[in-house]
ZAFIDO-903664 format. One record per residue (C-alpha): y negated, x negated, z negated. Coordinates in steps of 0.02 Angstrom, whole numbers, plus 50000, padded with zeros to 5 digits. Layout:
N
<py: Y px: X pz: Z>
...
end
This chain:
484
<py: 49216 px: 49310 pz: 52097>
<py: 49134 px: 49466 pz: 52095>
<py: 49061 px: 49438 pz: 51932>
<py: 48997 px: 49267 pz: 51987>
<py: 48927 px: 49372 pz: 52163>
<py: 48838 px: 49497 pz: 52026>
<py: 48774 px: 49347 pz: 51907>
<py: 48703 px: 49273 pz: 52079>
<py: 48604 px: 49451 pz: 52132>
<py: 48534 px: 49465 pz: 51971>
<py: 48457 px: 49296 pz: 51960>
<py: 48394 px: 49294 pz: 52121>
<py: 48318 px: 49476 pz: 52070>
<py: 48234 px: 49402 pz: 51911>
<py: 48170 px: 49263 pz: 52019>
<py: 48087 px: 49368 pz: 52132>
<py: 48039 px: 49504 pz: 51989>
<py: 47949 px: 49339 pz: 51899>
<py: 47863 px: 49277 pz: 52065>
<py: 47697 px: 49248 pz: 51979>
<py: 47514 px: 49184 pz: 52039>
<py: 47501 px: 48985 pz: 52055>
<py: 47357 px: 49003 pz: 51934>
<py: 47412 px: 49130 pz: 51798>
<py: 47472 px: 49285 pz: 51768>
<py: 47318 px: 49357 pz: 51644>
<py: 47242 px: 49506 pz: 51735>
<py: 47079 px: 49593 pz: 51676>
<py: 47057 px: 49765 pz: 51753>
<py: 46866 px: 49856 pz: 51718>
<py: 46893 px: 50038 pz: 51786>
<py: 46739 px: 50146 pz: 51786>
<py: 46770 px: 50327 pz: 51805>
<py: 46933 px: 50412 pz: 51769>
<py: 47057 px: 50246 pz: 51721>
<py: 47207 px: 50356 pz: 51724>
<py: 47190 px: 50381 pz: 51925>
<py: 47228 px: 50202 pz: 51950>
<py: 47390 px: 50194 pz: 51848>
<py: 47502 px: 50179 pz: 51996>
<py: 47403 px: 50033 pz: 52063>
<py: 47386 px: 49951 pz: 51882>
<py: 47580 px: 49993 pz: 51843>
<py: 47629 px: 49903 pz: 51987>
<py: 47553 px: 49753 pz: 51961>
<py: 47639 px: 49751 pz: 51774>
<py: 47804 px: 49790 pz: 51885>
<py: 47775 px: 49621 pz: 51968>
<py: 47749 px: 49519 pz: 51789>
<py: 47559 px: 49528 pz: 51781>
<py: 47493 px: 49528 pz: 51593>
<py: 47356 px: 49673 pz: 51634>
<py: 47213 px: 49710 pz: 51519>
<py: 47122 px: 49874 pz: 51548>
<py: 46944 px: 49903 pz: 51510>
<py: 46796 px: 50015 pz: 51545>
<py: 46627 px: 49946 pz: 51565>
<py: 46556 px: 49991 pz: 51399>
<py: 46704 px: 49912 pz: 51305>
<py: 46677 px: 49750 pz: 51397>
<py: 46590 px: 49616 pz: 51259>
<py: 46526 px: 49446 pz: 51274>
<py: 46682 px: 49369 pz: 51228>
<py: 46797 px: 49456 pz: 51366>
<py: 46794 px: 49325 pz: 51505>
<py: 46775 px: 49178 pz: 51396>
<py: 46790 px: 49140 pz: 51206>
<py: 46755 px: 48991 pz: 51125>
<py: 46705 px: 48915 pz: 51308>
<py: 46881 px: 48949 pz: 51380>
<py: 46924 px: 49069 pz: 51513>
<py: 47033 px: 49203 pz: 51455>
<py: 47091 px: 49284 pz: 51611>
<py: 47137 px: 49210 pz: 51766>
<py: 47108 px: 49360 pz: 51887>
<py: 46996 px: 49504 pz: 51872>
<py: 46985 px: 49679 pz: 51952>
<py: 46829 px: 49784 pz: 51946>
<py: 46841 px: 49941 pz: 52000>
<py: 46660 px: 50010 pz: 51926>
<py: 46540 px: 50015 pz: 52073>
<py: 46435 px: 50144 pz: 52004>
<py: 46375 px: 50034 pz: 51847>
<py: 46185 px: 50013 pz: 51860>
<py: 46201 px: 49862 pz: 51771>
<py: 46304 px: 49727 pz: 51736>
<py: 46379 px: 49731 pz: 51546>
<py: 46360 px: 49569 pz: 51446>
<py: 46490 px: 49454 pz: 51482>
<py: 46503 px: 49530 pz: 51649>
<py: 46347 px: 49474 pz: 51728>
<py: 46339 px: 49404 pz: 51914>
<py: 46316 px: 49214 pz: 51832>
<py: 46467 px: 49243 pz: 51724>
<py: 46549 px: 49303 pz: 51859>
<py: 46522 px: 49148 pz: 51964>
<py: 46543 px: 49038 pz: 51817>
<py: 46724 px: 49115 pz: 51816>
<py: 46753 px: 49094 pz: 52005>
<py: 46705 px: 48893 pz: 51982>
<py: 46823 px: 48875 pz: 51841>
<py: 46968 px: 48933 pz: 51963>
<py: 46972 px: 49117 pz: 51915>
<py: 46998 px: 49252 pz: 52075>
<py: 46898 px: 49422 pz: 52089>
<py: 46937 px: 49588 pz: 52165>
<py: 46791 px: 49705 pz: 52170>
<py: 46818 px: 49876 pz: 52240>
<py: 46671 px: 49983 pz: 52289>
<py: 46634 px: 50163 pz: 52349>
<py: 46480 px: 50250 pz: 52439>
<py: 46412 px: 50275 pz: 52255>
<py: 46385 px: 50083 pz: 52229>
<py: 46223 px: 50015 pz: 52157>
<py: 46088 px: 49897 pz: 52217>
<py: 46172 px: 49774 pz: 52083>
<py: 46336 px: 49785 pz: 52174>
<py: 46238 px: 49756 pz: 52339>
<py: 46150 px: 49604 pz: 52282>
<py: 46305 px: 49526 pz: 52219>
<py: 46398 px: 49547 pz: 52367>
<py: 46245 px: 49448 pz: 52466>
<py: 46288 px: 49300 pz: 52360>
<py: 46450 px: 49296 pz: 52459>
<py: 46378 px: 49334 pz: 52645>
<py: 46414 px: 49528 pz: 52641>
<py: 46296 px: 49660 pz: 52673>
<py: 46341 px: 49848 pz: 52615>
<py: 46263 px: 49999 pz: 52690>
<py: 46154 px: 50104 pz: 52594>
<py: 46192 px: 50210 pz: 52439>
<py: 46295 px: 50370 pz: 52504>
<py: 46327 px: 50328 pz: 52653>
<py: 46518 px: 50321 pz: 52719>
<py: 46628 px: 50281 pz: 52879>
<py: 46663 px: 50431 pz: 52992>
<py: 46766 px: 50452 pz: 53145>
<py: 46760 px: 50604 pz: 53221>
<py: 46899 px: 50554 pz: 53350>
<py: 47038 px: 50489 pz: 53219>
<py: 47033 px: 50581 pz: 53047>
<py: 47172 px: 50652 pz: 52945>
<py: 47169 px: 50827 pz: 52953>
<py: 47274 px: 50849 pz: 52795>
<py: 47183 px: 50733 pz: 52692>
<py: 47005 px: 50760 pz: 52772>
<py: 46877 px: 50871 pz: 52664>
<py: 46796 px: 50929 pz: 52815>
<py: 46661 px: 50774 pz: 52846>
<py: 46784 px: 50691 pz: 52929>
<py: 46774 px: 50539 pz: 52823>
<py: 46971 px: 50531 pz: 52812>
<py: 46982 px: 50399 pz: 52937>
<py: 47133 px: 50337 pz: 53022>
<py: 47149 px: 50137 pz: 53046>
<py: 47254 px: 50064 pz: 53163>
<py: 47447 px: 50121 pz: 53194>
<py: 47498 px: 50226 pz: 53309>
<py: 47338 px: 50313 pz: 53352>
<py: 47331 px: 50251 pz: 53541>
<py: 47237 px: 50426 pz: 53596>
<py: 47072 px: 50356 pz: 53589>
<py: 47016 px: 50240 pz: 53731>
<py: 46928 px: 50122 pz: 53624>
<py: 47000 px: 49998 pz: 53493>
<py: 47079 px: 50092 pz: 53343>
<py: 47058 px: 49940 pz: 53217>
<py: 47169 px: 49902 pz: 53090>
<py: 47251 px: 49762 pz: 52988>
<py: 47190 px: 49580 pz: 53054>
<py: 47360 px: 49483 pz: 53107>
<py: 47341 px: 49368 pz: 52957>
<py: 47522 px: 49322 pz: 52913>
<py: 47451 px: 49236 pz: 52751>
<py: 47376 px: 49385 pz: 52683>
<py: 47499 px: 49520 pz: 52764>
<py: 47678 px: 49529 pz: 52741>
<py: 47790 px: 49546 pz: 52918>
<py: 47844 px: 49730 pz: 52870>
<py: 47649 px: 49774 pz: 52847>
<py: 47595 px: 49691 pz: 53017>
<py: 47739 px: 49770 pz: 53094>
<py: 47710 px: 49944 pz: 53057>
<py: 47663 px: 50077 pz: 53163>
<py: 47591 px: 50195 pz: 53023>
<py: 47373 px: 50228 pz: 53020>
<py: 47305 px: 50174 pz: 52867>
<py: 47208 px: 50300 pz: 52789>
<py: 47030 px: 50244 pz: 52731>
<py: 46898 px: 50334 pz: 52651>
<py: 46728 px: 50241 pz: 52599>
<py: 46601 px: 50111 pz: 52654>
<py: 46615 px: 49965 pz: 52766>
<py: 46495 px: 49808 pz: 52766>
<py: 46436 px: 49692 pz: 52881>
<py: 46484 px: 49500 pz: 52870>
<py: 46352 px: 49357 pz: 52875>
<py: 46364 px: 49196 pz: 52972>
<py: 46447 px: 49115 pz: 52823>
<py: 46628 px: 49023 pz: 52894>
<py: 46716 px: 49059 pz: 52716>
<py: 46717 px: 49230 pz: 52733>
<py: 46812 px: 49326 pz: 52865>
<py: 46890 px: 49520 pz: 52882>
<py: 47052 px: 49590 pz: 52842>
<py: 47022 px: 49771 pz: 52890>
<py: 46937 px: 49826 pz: 53032>
<py: 46858 px: 50009 pz: 53075>
<py: 46908 px: 50095 pz: 53226>
<py: 46784 px: 50063 pz: 53364>
<py: 46737 px: 50278 pz: 53381>
<py: 46688 px: 50273 pz: 53182>
<py: 46508 px: 50247 pz: 53121>
<py: 46415 px: 50250 pz: 52958>
<py: 46313 px: 50370 pz: 52903>
<py: 46246 px: 50503 pz: 52768>
<py: 46367 px: 50631 pz: 52742>
<py: 46304 px: 50802 pz: 52707>
<py: 46368 px: 50909 pz: 52559>
<py: 46518 px: 51000 pz: 52608>
<py: 46547 px: 51203 pz: 52548>
<py: 46664 px: 51315 pz: 52574>
<py: 46604 px: 51443 pz: 52716>
<py: 46630 px: 51650 pz: 52663>
<py: 46722 px: 51636 pz: 52848>
<py: 46909 px: 51603 pz: 52810>
<py: 46974 px: 51425 pz: 52883>
<py: 46786 px: 51384 pz: 52919>
<py: 46652 px: 51253 pz: 52812>
<py: 46483 px: 51252 pz: 52814>
<py: 46365 px: 51082 pz: 52788>
<py: 46214 px: 51068 pz: 52685>
<py: 46080 px: 50957 pz: 52712>
<py: 46105 px: 50933 pz: 52907>
<py: 45922 px: 50944 pz: 52938>
<py: 45866 px: 50796 pz: 52832>
<py: 45986 px: 50678 pz: 52913>
<py: 45908 px: 50557 pz: 53030>
<py: 45952 px: 50562 pz: 53209>
<py: 46076 px: 50440 pz: 53239>
<py: 45975 px: 50375 pz: 53392>
<py: 45830 px: 50323 pz: 53278>
<py: 45942 px: 50225 pz: 53150>
<py: 45895 px: 50066 pz: 53123>
<py: 46046 px: 49921 pz: 53103>
<py: 46167 px: 50068 pz: 53142>
<py: 46351 px: 49996 pz: 53083>
<py: 46473 px: 50052 pz: 53194>
<py: 46658 px: 50013 pz: 53208>
<py: 46613 px: 49931 pz: 53386>
<py: 46532 px: 49794 pz: 53303>
<py: 46702 px: 49731 pz: 53232>
<py: 46780 px: 49705 pz: 53401>
<py: 46639 px: 49615 pz: 53475>
<py: 46649 px: 49422 pz: 53511>
<py: 46538 px: 49395 pz: 53334>
<py: 46651 px: 49513 pz: 53212>
<py: 46519 px: 49585 pz: 53099>
<py: 46588 px: 49753 pz: 53023>
<py: 46731 px: 49757 pz: 52916>
<py: 46806 px: 49872 pz: 52786>
<py: 46889 px: 49728 pz: 52668>
<py: 46855 px: 49553 pz: 52673>
<py: 46895 px: 49400 pz: 52592>
<py: 46797 px: 49235 pz: 52528>
<py: 46871 px: 49068 pz: 52484>
<py: 46749 px: 48966 pz: 52381>
<py: 46719 px: 48788 pz: 52455>
<py: 46760 px: 48678 pz: 52310>
<py: 46905 px: 48746 pz: 52228>
<py: 46975 px: 48882 pz: 52353>
<py: 46948 px: 49027 pz: 52214>
<py: 46972 px: 49183 pz: 52310>
<py: 46858 px: 49347 pz: 52325>
<py: 46910 px: 49522 pz: 52395>
<py: 46773 px: 49648 pz: 52440>
<py: 46849 px: 49804 pz: 52470>
<py: 46736 px: 49957 pz: 52504>
<py: 46858 px: 50099 pz: 52442>
<py: 46913 px: 50130 pz: 52275>
<py: 47008 px: 50277 pz: 52333>
<py: 47130 px: 50175 pz: 52423>
<py: 47186 px: 50124 pz: 52245>
<py: 47197 px: 50274 pz: 52163>
<py: 47359 px: 50385 pz: 52143>
<py: 47298 px: 50517 pz: 52268>
<py: 47323 px: 50374 pz: 52400>
<py: 47397 px: 50232 pz: 52348>
<py: 47570 px: 50327 pz: 52290>
<py: 47569 px: 50442 pz: 52437>
<py: 47772 px: 50440 pz: 52463>
<py: 47762 px: 50488 pz: 52656>
<py: 47654 px: 50350 pz: 52689>
<py: 47706 px: 50180 pz: 52623>
<py: 47583 px: 50090 pz: 52728>
<py: 47449 px: 50130 pz: 52598>
<py: 47545 px: 50045 pz: 52451>
<py: 47578 px: 49907 pz: 52558>
<py: 47416 px: 49858 pz: 52619>
<py: 47334 px: 49871 pz: 52459>
<py: 47482 px: 49750 pz: 52379>
<py: 47463 px: 49630 pz: 52512>
<py: 47291 px: 49618 pz: 52479>
<py: 47286 px: 49603 pz: 52294>
<py: 47426 px: 49477 pz: 52294>
<py: 47342 px: 49360 pz: 52411>
<py: 47175 px: 49387 pz: 52314>
<py: 47294 px: 49328 pz: 52163>
<py: 47357 px: 49157 pz: 52251>
<py: 47553 px: 49202 pz: 52286>
<py: 47518 px: 49163 pz: 52456>
<py: 47437 px: 49031 pz: 52575>
<py: 47416 px: 48920 pz: 52423>
<py: 47434 px: 48727 pz: 52465>
<py: 47396 px: 48575 pz: 52337>
<py: 47407 px: 48393 pz: 52373>
<py: 47526 px: 48312 pz: 52262>
<py: 47495 px: 48131 pz: 52320>
<py: 47386 px: 48038 pz: 52440>
<py: 47406 px: 47841 pz: 52484>
<py: 47344 px: 47701 pz: 52593>
<py: 47375 px: 47547 pz: 52628>
<py: 47365 px: 47402 pz: 52759>
<py: 47496 px: 47359 pz: 52891>
<py: 47546 px: 47188 pz: 52879>
<py: 47561 px: 47088 pz: 53049>
<py: 47700 px: 46989 pz: 52950>
<py: 47768 px: 46915 pz: 52794>
<py: 47636 px: 46777 pz: 52831>
<py: 47494 px: 46897 pz: 52839>
<py: 47431 px: 46899 pz: 52645>
<py: 47267 px: 46923 pz: 52575>
<py: 47199 px: 46876 pz: 52401>
<py: 47250 px: 46977 pz: 52255>
<py: 47076 px: 47037 pz: 52227>
<py: 47077 px: 47122 pz: 52396>
<py: 47260 px: 47209 pz: 52380>
<py: 47412 px: 47213 pz: 52296>
<py: 47590 px: 47291 pz: 52330>
<py: 47535 px: 47466 pz: 52375>
<py: 47364 px: 47467 pz: 52332>
<py: 47227 px: 47420 pz: 52455>
<py: 47078 px: 47382 pz: 52361>
<py: 46971 px: 47313 pz: 52514>
<py: 47000 px: 47310 pz: 52700>
<py: 46932 px: 47203 pz: 52835>
<py: 46858 px: 47262 pz: 52999>
<py: 47007 px: 47284 pz: 53127>
<py: 47141 px: 47313 pz: 53005>
<py: 47274 px: 47434 pz: 53031>
<py: 47294 px: 47583 pz: 52894>
<py: 47446 px: 47681 pz: 52844>
<py: 47384 px: 47848 pz: 52767>
<py: 47496 px: 47956 pz: 52671>
<py: 47465 px: 48135 pz: 52626>
<py: 47581 px: 48240 pz: 52526>
<py: 47578 px: 48428 pz: 52519>
<py: 47670 px: 48568 pz: 52439>
<py: 47662 px: 48752 pz: 52462>
<py: 47678 px: 48880 pz: 52326>
<py: 47810 px: 49032 pz: 52383>
<py: 47902 px: 49159 pz: 52291>
<py: 47854 px: 49080 pz: 52122>
<py: 47904 px: 48896 pz: 52163>
<py: 47823 px: 48738 pz: 52248>
<py: 47905 px: 48687 pz: 52402>
<py: 47898 px: 48608 pz: 52569>
<py: 47763 px: 48690 pz: 52701>
<py: 47831 px: 48827 pz: 52792>
<py: 47733 px: 48793 pz: 52948>
<py: 47652 px: 48623 pz: 53018>
<py: 47477 px: 48601 pz: 52993>
<py: 47356 px: 48539 pz: 53106>
<py: 47269 px: 48408 pz: 52963>
<py: 47169 px: 48273 pz: 53039>
<py: 47114 px: 48103 pz: 52974>
<py: 46937 px: 48024 pz: 52988>
<py: 46847 px: 47867 pz: 52944>
<py: 46666 px: 47925 pz: 52906>
<py: 46528 px: 47822 pz: 52875>
<py: 46374 px: 47954 pz: 52892>
<py: 46469 px: 48006 pz: 53056>
<py: 46658 px: 47998 pz: 53096>
<py: 46690 px: 47834 pz: 53185>
<py: 46880 px: 47876 pz: 53215>
<py: 46999 px: 48034 pz: 53185>
<py: 47165 px: 48023 pz: 53210>
<py: 47300 px: 48175 pz: 53187>
<py: 47426 px: 48175 pz: 53026>
<py: 47601 px: 48202 pz: 53082>
<py: 47708 px: 48300 pz: 52968>
<py: 47874 px: 48204 pz: 52907>
<py: 48016 px: 48334 pz: 52832>
<py: 48050 px: 48333 pz: 52633>
<py: 48142 px: 48398 pz: 52506>
<py: 48020 px: 48482 pz: 52403>
<py: 47867 px: 48444 pz: 52506>
<py: 47790 px: 48389 pz: 52690>
<py: 47719 px: 48217 pz: 52703>
<py: 47590 px: 48207 pz: 52826>
<py: 47569 px: 48016 pz: 52887>
<py: 47453 px: 47940 pz: 53006>
<py: 47399 px: 47771 pz: 53097>
<py: 47232 px: 47728 pz: 53095>
<py: 47141 px: 47575 pz: 53141>
<py: 46986 px: 47527 pz: 53076>
<py: 46829 px: 47503 pz: 53178>
<py: 46743 px: 47343 pz: 53223>
<py: 46590 px: 47385 pz: 53086>
<py: 46595 px: 47337 pz: 52907>
<py: 46532 px: 47441 pz: 52767>
<py: 46576 px: 47570 pz: 52659>
<py: 46696 px: 47700 pz: 52730>
<py: 46779 px: 47860 pz: 52689>
<py: 46946 px: 47921 pz: 52740>
<py: 46934 px: 48098 pz: 52738>
<py: 47045 px: 48247 pz: 52754>
<py: 46934 px: 48412 pz: 52759>
<py: 47040 px: 48564 pz: 52824>
<py: 46985 px: 48749 pz: 52808>
<py: 47086 px: 48883 pz: 52873>
<py: 47073 px: 49070 pz: 52828>
<py: 47209 px: 49108 pz: 52710>
<py: 47251 px: 48932 pz: 52673>
<py: 47198 px: 48849 pz: 52525>
<py: 47063 px: 48727 pz: 52575>
<py: 47134 px: 48538 pz: 52586>
<py: 46998 px: 48408 pz: 52539>
<py: 47041 px: 48227 pz: 52503>
<py: 46916 px: 48082 pz: 52486>
<py: 46945 px: 47898 pz: 52482>
<py: 46801 px: 47769 pz: 52479>
<py: 46855 px: 47598 pz: 52552>
<py: 46747 px: 47457 pz: 52578>
<py: 46776 px: 47354 pz: 52752>
<py: 46713 px: 47179 pz: 52757>
<py: 46705 px: 47057 pz: 52902>
<py: 46787 px: 46925 pz: 52949>
<py: 46770 px: 46758 pz: 52811>
<py: 46719 px: 46595 pz: 52900>
<py: 46886 px: 46526 pz: 52884>
<py: 46967 px: 46679 pz: 52967>
<py: 46908 px: 46649 pz: 53128>
<py: 47022 px: 46578 pz: 53258>
<py: 46998 px: 46410 pz: 53287>
<py: 46954 px: 46401 pz: 53456>
<py: 46881 px: 46554 pz: 53531>
<py: 46883 px: 46601 pz: 53713>
<py: 46698 px: 46628 pz: 53719>
<py: 46659 px: 46463 pz: 53668>
<py: 46725 px: 46369 pz: 53806>
<py: 46567 px: 46360 pz: 53894>
<py: 46481 px: 46266 pz: 53753>
<py: 46650 px: 46156 pz: 53718>
<py: 46621 px: 46113 pz: 53916>
<py: 46437 px: 46081 pz: 53912>
<py: 46481 px: 45950 pz: 53753>
<py: 46628 px: 45866 pz: 53840>
<py: 46529 px: 45832 pz: 53992>
<py: 46371 px: 45770 pz: 53919>
<py: 46481 px: 45633 pz: 53828>
<py: 46590 px: 45604 pz: 53983>
<py: 46441 px: 45570 pz: 54083>
<py: 46367 px: 45450 pz: 53946>
<py: 46502 px: 45355 pz: 53932>
<py: 46520 px: 45337 pz: 54117>
<py: 46361 px: 45278 pz: 54129>
<py: 46371 px: 45151 pz: 53983>
<py: 46525 px: 45093 pz: 54071>
<py: 46428 px: 45055 pz: 54235>
<py: 46293 px: 44984 pz: 54158>
<py: 46408 px: 44851 pz: 54063>
<py: 46506 px: 44807 pz: 54222>
<py: 46360 px: 44780 pz: 54341>
<py: 46322 px: 44575 pz: 54376>
<py: 46166 px: 44513 pz: 54303>
<py: 46045 px: 44468 pz: 54446>
<py: 45982 px: 44308 pz: 54447>
<py: 45806 px: 44286 pz: 54362>
<py: 45672 px: 44257 pz: 54490>
<py: 45566 px: 44075 pz: 54514>
<py: 45423 px: 44170 pz: 54452>
<py: 45486 px: 44205 pz: 54296>
<py: 45527 px: 44037 pz: 54259>
end
C-alpha cells in the first residue's frame, strides 16, 4: 500500500510539473543588458516545463519568430526596454502578426524605455511616461532596498499607516492565485507607471499607491557626511504644480482607473494575451529571488503564467440548435430540417440552443469551475431577443442551454454569443439562420380576425335568399282593364 501511495504521489507531482500552457511550451526570451540577471526568472520557466530560448537583441534574426511562414514560438518575453530600434524579425508588425497567429507576448519596460516602445504600447491603448521618469513614494518606500530617491515603492500588503489607499494587486482570481491574493506582504516595485486608455480590452493588474507619483528622479551621490546623501540636478526639476498630465497613484483609485504598474490586454479575435510591466527589475535576481519576500516571485509568476494561457482559458467544444416540435406530427420538409440539423426556421418557432464549453486548468481540459453569465441573442442589425444560457453539469465539459422564441419577423438572423470578461478567454459564437414567414397552406383554416368578413358575406347571402323567397311566394296581382 505504501508503494502504491508513493507511486500516486509521484504521478501527481509529475502531472503538476508538466502542467503547461493551453497553446504550447516554446518560449522566446529576448534579454537586453546583463542576461545573467534574469537567470532565476528564466530558470523558473524551465522548471515548469517550458522550452526557453534566450537571445540578445543583436542575435535576433528575420527567421527567429517565423521560418518558412511557420511560427517558431508560442510565447515571447521581451526584456529589452532600451532598444532604440526593433531588430529585423522583431518589428512591431511582426509582433502583431505573432499575436494574431495565436502567440502570447510579455513586455518588460523600465524608465530607460525608448520612443519605439512607447509607440508600440500605444497600439494597445497604453501610454507610458517620459524617459527617465520613475514612480516615487515618499510615504511608503522600502528603507533597505531604497537608493535614497524613494523609488523602491512598497505596493499594497500590510502598509496601512497612510490614510490613503496603498494600491496593490487587483483581486482577479483568474490571474492571481489564492495564496497571492491572501498575502499580507507588500510588493516591492521599482520602475515606471503608465496610463490605460479607453480601450475596454485593457485592464490593470497592479495599482500604484495613492501617495505615489511619477517624476524625474535626480542622480544620487553619496554625501561626505556619514549616513547622508546629496542629489544633483534638483534645480533643473520642473515643479510638480507646473507639470501637465502628472501621473499620480490617486488616478488608479478614481472611478475611471487610469494609472497602472502592470496591465493586460487580450486581442478581440483570438484572445491572444499581452502583458506590459513597467519594471524589469522585479524580474531580476536581486528582487525576484528574495528569500525573505516570497510575494515578489509569486506575483511575477502569476503574471507570466496567465500571459502564457495557463489560467482562465476557455474553448467552445460544440454548439448546436434545433427547433422544438409541438408534437410528433409537427414535421417540416426535408429541405428545411433534418434530425438534429435545422436549415431554416419559421417565424414564432421555438429554438433549443446548446453551447458546450471547457476550461483549461492544471494541464487538462475539464468542466468550467465557475458558472459563466452567458447570454444568447437573436440579432438582425439589432438584438430582437436575448435570453440567458443556463449551465448543465457534465463530466468533462459544461453544457449551456437556452430556449429562445423567434420573433414575428422574417429575415436572416444571427444567433450570437458574445461574452468578454477580464481574465477569461473570450467566447464568440455566431450561427446565421434564415427565418421565413408562414406558407399559404400553413395558416389556420379559420382566422378569428376573418369573422366580420364571413358574417358580412353570410348576411348578404341570407338577405338575398330572403328577398327571392318573398318575391316568389307573393301572389300575382290582377291585370288592370286598361292594360287589356
